[in-house]
C-alpha positions as a Python dict, from the first residue, in 0.01 Angstrom:
ca = {
    (1, 'M'): (0, 0, 0),
    (2, 'N'): (143, 338, -97),
    (3, 'Q'): (191, 636, 140),
    (4, 'E'): (-116, 828, 19),
    (5, 'D'): (-345, 529, 83),
    (6, 'L'): (-197, 481, 431),
    (7, 'E'): (-255, 850, 512),
    (8, 'K'): (-617, 831, 396),
    (9, 'K'): (-689, 518, 600),
    (10, 'W'): (-522, 674, 904),
    (11, 'L'): (-743, 981, 873),
    (12, 'L'): (-1047, 755, 848),
    (13, 'E'): (-921, 544, 1141),
    (14, 'T'): (-953, 225, 935),
    (15, 'L'): (-593, 108, 950),
    (16, 'E'): (-539, -261, 1018),
    (17, 'E'): (-259, -368, 1252),
    (18, 'T'): (1, -426, 982),
    (19, 'E'): (-104, -107, 805),
    (20, 'A'): (-76, 91, 1130),
    (21, 'K'): (282, -29, 1171),
    (22, 'A'): (356, 76, 815),
    (23, 'F'): (199, 419, 874),
    (24, 'H'): (398, 486, 1193),
    (25, 'S'): (718, 406, 1006),
    (26, 'L'): (649, 694, 765),
    (27, 'E'): (874, 998, 794),
    (28, 'D'): (574, 1234, 838),
    (29, 'A'): (380, 1016, 1086),
    (30, 'D'): (480, 1223, 1395),
    (31, 'F'): (397, 1544, 1210),
    (32, 'Y'): (44, 1426, 1127),
    (33, 'E'): (-24, 1312, 1483),
    (34, 'N'): (101, 1642, 1630),
    (35, 'I'): (-121, 1834, 1389),
    (36, 'V'): (-424, 1641, 1508),
    (37, 'K'): (-332, 1705, 1871),
    (38, 'D'): (-298, 2079, 1799),
    (39, 'A'): (-626, 2077, 1609),
    (40, 'A'): (-803, 1914, 1903),
    (41, 'A'): (-686, 2200, 2125),
    (42, 'F'): (-791, 2464, 1870),
    (43, 'K'): (-1147, 2596, 1916),
    (44, 'A'): (-1297, 2810, 1644),
    (45, 'A'): (-1657, 2932, 1666),
    (46, 'D'): (-1748, 2869, 1302),
    (47, 'F'): (-1519, 2575, 1225),
    (48, 'S'): (-1694, 2283, 1050),
    (49, 'E'): (-1699, 1978, 1279),
    (50, 'T'): (-1703, 1610, 1187),
    (51, 'P'): (-2083, 1574, 1138),
    (52, 'D'): (-2080, 1852, 877),
    (53, 'F'): (-1794, 1689, 690),
    (54, 'A'): (-1968, 1352, 705),
    (55, 'S'): (-2283, 1509, 561),
    (56, 'F'): (-2077, 1666, 285),
    (57, 'K'): (-1928, 1327, 200),
    (58, 'K'): (-2268, 1164, 197),
    (59, 'T'): (-2401, 1432, -41),
    (60, 'R'): (-2105, 1454, -276),
    (61, 'M'): (-1967, 1100, -250),
    (62, 'P'): (-2258, 861, -182),
    (63, 'Q'): (-2039, 560, -264),
    (64, 'A'): (-1840, 607, 59),
    (65, 'A'): (-1982, 439, 366),
    (66, 'P'): (-2063, 674, 661),
    (67, 'T'): (-1764, 651, 892),
    (68, 'P'): (-1647, 872, 1183),
    (69, 'V'): (-1353, 1070, 1035),
    (70, 'R'): (-1093, 1319, 1124),
    (71, 'S'): (-1112, 1605, 882),
    (72, 'L'): (-865, 1549, 602),
    (73, 'W'): (-916, 1911, 499),
    (74, 'R'): (-844, 2032, 853),
    (75, 'G'): (-512, 1846, 855),
    (76, 'R'): (-417, 1979, 514),
    (77, 'F'): (-531, 2332, 607),
    (78, 'L'): (-329, 2331, 929),
    (79, 'R'): (-21, 2204, 751),
    (80, 'I'): (-50, 2473, 482),
    (81, 'A'): (-119, 2735, 749),
    (82, 'S'): (188, 2622, 945),
    (83, 'V'): (409, 2657, 638),
    (84, 'F'): (260, 3002, 568),
    (85, 'V'): (326, 3120, 923),
    (86, 'I'): (687, 3002, 905),
    (87, 'L'): (744, 3169, 567),
    (88, 'F'): (585, 3493, 688),
    (89, 'G'): (801, 3487, 1001),
    (90, 'L'): (1115, 3442, 791),
    (91, 'Y'): (1005, 3721, 555),
    (92, 'Y'): (949, 3957, 847),
    (93, 'L'): (1275, 3860, 1013),
    (94, 'F'): (1498, 3898, 710),
    (95, 'L'): (1319, 4161, 498),
    (96, 'L'): (1096, 4377, 715),
    (97, 'N'): (1290, 4380, 1039),
    (98, 'N'): (1639, 4416, 899),
    (99, 'G'): (1779, 4614, 1191),
    (100, 'T'): (2148, 4617, 1280),
    (101, 'D'): (2280, 4660, 1634),
    (102, 'I'): (2649, 4691, 1717),
    (103, 'A'): (2787, 4722, 2069),
    (104, 'T'): (3137, 4746, 2215),
    (105, 'G'): (3235, 4611, 2553),
    (106, 'M'): (3491, 4742, 2800),
    (107, 'A'): (3839, 4799, 2650),
    (108, 'E'): (3697, 4744, 2300),
    (109, 'K'): (3661, 4973, 1998),
    (110, 'T'): (3523, 4895, 1655),
    (111, 'E'): (3457, 5052, 1314),
    (112, 'I'): (3135, 5007, 1113),
    (113, 'T'): (3073, 5080, 746),
    (114, 'L'): (2716, 5203, 704),
    (115, 'P'): (2504, 5118, 394),
    (116, 'D'): (2605, 5436, 206),
    (117, 'G'): (2975, 5397, 278),
    (118, 'S'): (2979, 5633, 576),
    (119, 'I'): (3205, 5523, 861),
    (120, 'A'): (3113, 5507, 1230),
    (121, 'S'): (3389, 5437, 1483),
    (122, 'L'): (3257, 5323, 1822),
    (123, 'N'): (3444, 5394, 2144),
    (124, 'A'): (3446, 5144, 2432),
    (125, 'G'): (3116, 5082, 2611),
    (126, 'S'): (2900, 5217, 2328),
    (127, 'S'): (2622, 5094, 2098),
    (128, 'L'): (2485, 5188, 1757),
    (129, 'A'): (2162, 5081, 1584),
    (130, 'F'): (2022, 5144, 1234),
    (131, 'N'): (1786, 4993, 977),
    (132, 'E'): (1934, 4896, 640),
    (133, 'N'): (1597, 4873, 463),
    (134, 'D'): (1510, 5236, 541),
    (135, 'W'): (1856, 5373, 470),
    (136, 'D'): (1785, 5504, 117),
    (137, 'T'): (1502, 5723, 246),
    (138, 'E'): (1625, 5794, 599),
    (139, 'R'): (1989, 5796, 704),
    (140, 'S'): (1951, 5766, 1078),
    (141, 'V'): (2139, 5589, 1357),
    (142, 'T'): (2068, 5563, 1730),
    (143, 'L'): (2371, 5605, 1955),
    (144, 'T'): (2449, 5534, 2317),
    (145, 'G'): (2798, 5620, 2435),
    (146, 'E'): (3052, 5772, 2195),
    (147, 'A'): (3121, 5751, 1822),
    (148, 'Y'): (3315, 5937, 1555),
    (149, 'F'): (3140, 5970, 1217),
    (150, 'D'): (3283, 6028, 869),
    (151, 'V'): (2961, 6080, 669),
    (152, 'E'): (2933, 6058, 292),
    (153, 'K'): (2760, 6351, 124),
    (154, 'G'): (2391, 6299, 52),
    (155, 'S'): (2058, 6341, 226),
    (156, 'K'): (2033, 6445, 591),
    (157, 'F'): (2215, 6215, 831),
    (158, 'D'): (2082, 6197, 1188),
    (159, 'V'): (2249, 6068, 1502),
    (160, 'V'): (1973, 6022, 1759),
    (161, 'T'): (2056, 6010, 2130),
    (162, 'E'): (1836, 6027, 2436),
    (163, 'N'): (1970, 6379, 2503),
    (164, 'G'): (1934, 6528, 2154),
    (165, 'T'): (1977, 6480, 1780),
    (166, 'V'): (2278, 6567, 1565),
    (167, 'S'): (2209, 6633, 1193),
    (168, 'V'): (2453, 6674, 902),
    (169, 'L'): (2466, 6639, 523),
    (170, 'G'): (2820, 6512, 491),
    (171, 'T'): (3098, 6582, 739),
    (172, 'E'): (3320, 6450, 1020),
    (173, 'F'): (3211, 6487, 1381),
    (174, 'N'): (3219, 6318, 1720),
    (175, 'V'): (2918, 6253, 1944),
    (176, 'R'): (2960, 6167, 2310),
    (177, 'L'): (2679, 6089, 2554),
    (178, 'R'): (2807, 6013, 2902),
    (179, 'E'): (2669, 6086, 3247),
    (180, 'G'): (2367, 6262, 3093),
    (181, 'I'): (2589, 6514, 2906),
    (182, 'L'): (2576, 6531, 2525),
    (183, 'E'): (2899, 6663, 2370),
    (184, 'V'): (2944, 6717, 1996),
    (185, 'R'): (3263, 6823, 1817),
    (186, 'C'): (3283, 6922, 1451),
    (187, 'Y'): (3595, 6834, 1250),
    (188, 'E'): (3475, 6903, 896),
    (189, 'G'): (3175, 7080, 736),
    (190, 'S'): (2895, 7187, 969),
    (191, 'V'): (2677, 7014, 1226),
    (192, 'R'): (2336, 7097, 1372),
    (193, 'V'): (2271, 6988, 1730),
    (194, 'Q'): (1916, 7003, 1860),
    (195, 'R'): (1746, 6922, 2184),
    (196, 'G'): (1395, 7052, 2233),
    (197, 'A'): (1398, 7429, 2173),
    (198, 'V'): (1781, 7446, 2186),
    (199, 'T'): (1955, 7441, 1846),
    (200, 'E'): (2325, 7503, 1781),
    (201, 'I'): (2511, 7510, 1446),
    (202, 'L'): (2874, 7401, 1473),
    (203, 'Q'): (3148, 7478, 1223),
    (204, 'V'): (3497, 7323, 1203),
    (205, 'G'): (3670, 7360, 1540),
    (206, 'D'): (3346, 7415, 1735),
    (207, 'N'): (3211, 7196, 2009),
    (208, 'V'): (2907, 7210, 2235),
    (209, 'Q'): (2797, 7046, 2559),
    (210, 'L'): (2425, 7006, 2630),
    (211, 'T'): (2312, 6948, 2986),
    (212, 'G'): (1936, 6969, 3023),
    (213, 'T'): (1836, 7290, 2847),
    (214, 'K'): (2179, 7450, 2893),
    (215, 'A'): (2424, 7466, 2600),
    (216, 'V'): (2792, 7550, 2655),
    (217, 'L'): (2988, 7634, 2339),
    (218, 'G'): (3364, 7592, 2303),
    (219, 'N'): (3649, 7539, 2058),
    (220, 'H'): (3907, 7271, 1986),
    (221, 'T'): (4214, 7240, 1764),
    (222, 'A'): (4227, 6862, 1710),
    (223, 'T'): (4178, 6718, 1364),
    (224, 'T'): (4031, 6389, 1494),
    (225, 'P'): (3900, 6275, 1833),
    (226, 'E'): (4181, 6186, 2071),
    (227, 'W'): (4018, 5853, 2164),
    (228, 'T'): (4066, 5729, 1805),
    (229, 'Q'): (4440, 5770, 1875),
    (230, 'N'): (4405, 5571, 2201),
    (231, 'K'): (4409, 5880, 2422),
    (232, 'S'): (4145, 6041, 2645),
    (233, 'V'): (4166, 6418, 2704),
    (234, 'F'): (3961, 6623, 2952),
    (235, 'E'): (3915, 6987, 3042),
    (236, 'R'): (3788, 7077, 3389),
    (237, 'T'): (3602, 6748, 3404),
    (238, 'K'): (3481, 6579, 3722),
    (239, 'A'): (3735, 6322, 3836),
    (240, 'T'): (3458, 6064, 3873),
    (241, 'V'): (3382, 6103, 3500),
    (242, 'V'): (3750, 6065, 3418),
    (243, 'F'): (3777, 5743, 3618),
    (244, 'A'): (3455, 5609, 3459),
    (245, 'E'): (3622, 5655, 3120),
    (246, 'M'): (3933, 5479, 3249),
    (247, 'E'): (3712, 5186, 3355),
    (248, 'R'): (3572, 5161, 3003),
    (249, 'Q'): (3911, 5178, 2833),
    (250, 'F'): (4082, 4922, 3057),
    (251, 'G'): (3792, 4699, 3165),
    (252, 'V'): (3859, 4756, 3535),
    (253, 'S'): (3658, 4860, 3838),
    (254, 'I'): (3787, 5173, 4019),
    (255, 'D'): (3678, 5237, 4376),
    (256, 'H'): (3679, 5618, 4415),
    (257, 'D'): (3439, 5649, 4709),
    (258, 'A'): (3714, 5800, 4926),
    (259, 'I'): (3782, 6098, 4696),
    (260, 'D'): (3596, 6428, 4653),
    (261, 'S'): (3333, 6373, 4381),
    (262, 'E'): (3351, 6741, 4281),
    (263, 'M'): (3725, 6732, 4213),
    (264, 'R'): (3806, 6852, 3857),
    (265, 'F'): (4073, 6727, 3620),
    (266, 'T'): (4240, 6881, 3314),
    (267, 'G'): (4474, 6657, 3118),
    (268, 'G'): (4460, 6307, 2974),
    (269, 'F'): (4581, 5947, 2970),
    (270, 'D'): (4686, 5685, 2716),
    (271, 'H'): (4489, 5364, 2668),
    (272, 'N'): (4799, 5144, 2643),
    (273, 'N'): (4893, 5088, 3007),
    (274, 'L'): (4670, 5105, 3315),
    (275, 'E'): (4937, 5204, 3566),
    (276, 'T'): (5072, 5479, 3340),
    (277, 'A'): (4719, 5610, 3297),
    (278, 'L'): (4658, 5607, 3674),
    (279, 'K'): (4977, 5804, 3735),
    (280, 'A'): (4881, 6062, 3469),
    (281, 'V'): (4554, 6135, 3652),
    (282, 'T'): (4628, 6075, 4020),
    (283, 'L'): (4953, 6275, 4043),
    (284, 'P'): (4798, 6612, 3939),
    (285, 'L'): (4501, 6545, 4168),
    (286, 'E'): (4728, 6445, 4458),
    (287, 'L'): (4563, 6105, 4489),
    (288, 'E'): (4707, 5761, 4560),
    (289, 'Y'): (4606, 5438, 4388),
    (290, 'E'): (4636, 5072, 4475),
    (291, 'I'): (4593, 4792, 4219),
    (292, 'L'): (4419, 4525, 4426),
    (293, 'K'): (4402, 4276, 4137),
    (294, 'P'): (4422, 4302, 3757),
    (295, 'D'): (4067, 4432, 3725),
    (296, 'M'): (4028, 4631, 4047),
    (297, 'V'): (4180, 4962, 4164),
    (298, 'R'): (4126, 5162, 4485),
    (299, 'L'): (4183, 5538, 4508),
    (300, 'S'): (4250, 5744, 4817),
    (301, 'T'): (4364, 6096, 4905),
    (302, 'R'): (4735, 6150, 4963),
    (303, 'E'): (4826, 6186, 5328),
}
């Protein structure tokens, strides 16, 4: 008996013992039985039940003897529906929801080429998200942390952060969102920074810090962000912010509870050696450090 005949007799529950063994040896036997189990749990208000199907058979196929059946059409419908759901899910996953998320961990940096050839360099402890499918109509990325952008000329390019949006047409700029402060530096072209009613236009050499509704403008002379050269530079920055950046660059935990949280630091450190970096920051601040283990440092005031 061929497979189709076995399936029909199984649906009609008329399999003999030897035929039942042959049916259960079929590759699709488990699939059919699971479908029936799922169908038994499925309750639809207007679904045609067995008596209706039996009546249909009696009307259209009088030669078949009345027999209690499991709906062949239900099984086929559920199998087709299952395939459709799977295909739709794959279509949504790969075509409609084609989002890209990139994140860097502690002591890690990376460079991403965006769909139009623009370059985004991510600093440590940062993340970037964008949608490739929408890129031709909307060049937009969502940023947490810090990134340096070299944007190809074209339509408006937006960098969206929780503290404001940076918009350009084609330029080089750095966006940094740390400790609730949004800082933007322009290295080429012009940049528009907007948060609520506050809007600032930056030219080459300009930078701005946005804290709440307050904007503080400044200038810089660098041609690229220092962090892309493995250096971190600060100007009258809270020491706690400086040490948080050191934690990101070296993947360590720094206990600074014993120091004044309002202490300010101007200077910088290299990302190549932890102890050298600690000396560069603690000496000007008259602090002492102790490396408790490779990933833990304790700070204290100098006695």
